[in-house]
N, C-alpha and C positions, 0 to 999 in steps of 0.2 A: 505493500499501500504507498507505495514512496510517493503518490502524487497528493495525498493526505486526503482530506475529505471533512465531512461534520457528523455527527450522530443527533439528532436532537429527540430527549427523553422528556414526553409528556405524562404525567403522573396523577391518580387521585391522592387526596391524602388521606396516608395512613397504609399506602401500598408499598414505601418503601422504593419510589422513585428516585429520592436524592444519593441512597445508601447504593443501590443499581448503578448510576451513573457514575460515581464514585467508584466502586469496583470495577467498570467497565473500563474506566479512562484508565486506573493504574495497567490492565491487563492489557490494553493496547500502546500504552506509551504517550497517551492524549494528553492536551491541557484539559483541565476539566472547567468549565466554567459555570456555575449554578449561582454562589452569592456572588461570585466575581462578575458574573452577566448583569446582575442586579445593581452592583457598582458603577458600572460602564454606563447603561442608561441611566443610572441615576446623575451621572457627571454628565453626561449631556444636556440633562434637563435643568441641571444646577439644583437639585433637590438632593433630600437626604435618601438613602436607600430604602427605609422603611416607607417612603409614599408610593414607588414603586412595585413593592410586595403587596400595600393594601389596595392599588388598583387592580392586580390579577386576583385579591383576594374580594375584591367587590364592596370594600370600607368605603360608607359615603366620607366627603369634606366636614360634616359637622360632627360624624363620629370621631373621626383622625384628630380634628381640631380639639373636642370635648376633651380627649384622652390625654393630648398633651397638656394641656391646661388642667387638668384630675392630677394629674403627676406630679406636675408642679415644676414644668419643663417650658414654660410661656416664650423661651428664645427660640423654639421649635416652632410655634406658630405661622410665624411668615414665611417657613419653607414649607408650607404644606400649599399645594397648588389646587386652587380651588375650581370647582366644575364649571362647566360640561370638559373645559378644556383636557383636567386631567389623564383620563383614561385614554382621549385621542392622543394627546403628545407621549404616552408612554406606547403607545403601539407604533408612533412614528420613529421614537427614537430608539426602539429595539430593531426595526427594520436598518435604519443605518447603521447601529452597533452590528448588527449580524451579518452585514455586507464586510464589513470591515474584518470580522472573523474568519470569514469563508476567505480572503486574501491572506491571514496571517498563517496558514496551514491548520494541521490537523485538531478538532477540538470536540469534547462532548460538551453539548449545551442543554442548560434544563428550563425549561418554563417560558415563559412570556409569549406565548402562540410561536415560537420558533418551528414547530411542525406546518404551519401555515404558512410565514414568510418566506422558508425555503421549499416550501412543497416543488417547486420547479427546478430546484437546484439539483443539476447531476449528479455530483458526487454528495449528497445527502441522503442518510439513511435516516427514518423517523420510526421510534419507539412509544410506544404505550404500554405503561404499566398501571396492572389493575391488581384488586385483589376484592375477594367476597367482602361484602359490608360488616358481618359478623367477626371477620378477621381485622380489618379495618378498626371497628370499634373496639376489640381488647386489646391494639396497639394503640390505639389511642387514650383507653383508660391506663394502660401501663406507663406511657413515655410522659404523660402530664398528669398523672395522678388525678384523673377527672371521674366523677362516678358517670352511671351507663346515659342518663340525661342530660349532661354536658357535653360529653362526648358524641352522643350521636345529632345534636344541635350543632356542632363543630363540621363535623361529617358534612351534613345535609348542607350547610352555610357554604362552606368551601366548594363542594359540588356545584351547586347552583350557580356561586359566581365565577368559578372557571370555565361554566358552560356559557354563561351571559358573555365572559369576556372573549371568546372565541366568536362566539355567534355576533356579538355587535363591530369587533373590529376586523373580522376576516370572513363573515356571512357562511361560516361552515360549523359543522357540531361537534362540538370537543372530544366524544366518543365515537363518532364513524368510522370505521376499520379502515376506511379506504384512505384515509389520512396517512396510513400508517403501514411501512413494511412487516413489522411485527408488533404483535400486542403479545405480552407477557404476565401471566398470574403469577403474583409472587405468594400467594398464599397455597394453591396447589401446586407450586414447582418450586419453591423456596430459592431465595438469592441465589446459590451456587450455582444451581443449575439454569435459574433465568440468566446469570451473566454468561453463563460458558455457550446458551443459545444465543443470547445477543453477539457476543465475540463472532462465533463463526458466521452467524449471517452478515456482520459488519465487513469481516474480512473476505467472504465469496463475492459481497456485492460492489464492494471496492477495492478488491486485489486486483 
């Protein structure tokens, strides 16, 4: 794979997509851009990285502003981009950043609609990481020490936000299998096998 390429990883919350992306990047010897992608988009917009994450999560301007003020950080309030510009700005900035990433060599990138932005990129492989809802629920409860109701609400909200982000900015359905080369169920496969299958697919498709 000396010509490089890009792997995009879309994921359901609680499916372990970030973990899979990290493991895959290590096996391929490629750069991993998960939080780094968020930082680059934030730098492009001159806002705090949390604003970029919030746009993907579907949080409103007033929710974010209220959170900053309630937590005693009023100095962060001016960095919040007010609606309706914020989501559109994030999507446009992500397009610009990802165009540069493609030119800079092989990378595994996570989130922000990269699977849609790079849908026609010939050297891109698109992965979707999912898991059954009960598995995701258990993982959320264990990781964040949440009760079942709180974990369920967080998962449902995240699913709705990611679905809306992809639909609103790219006109596609987030879980549409035709967006992806490979869909990996970490609940049934486990991460080791899922990563092995992903690596084999990437090497075969980009080799």
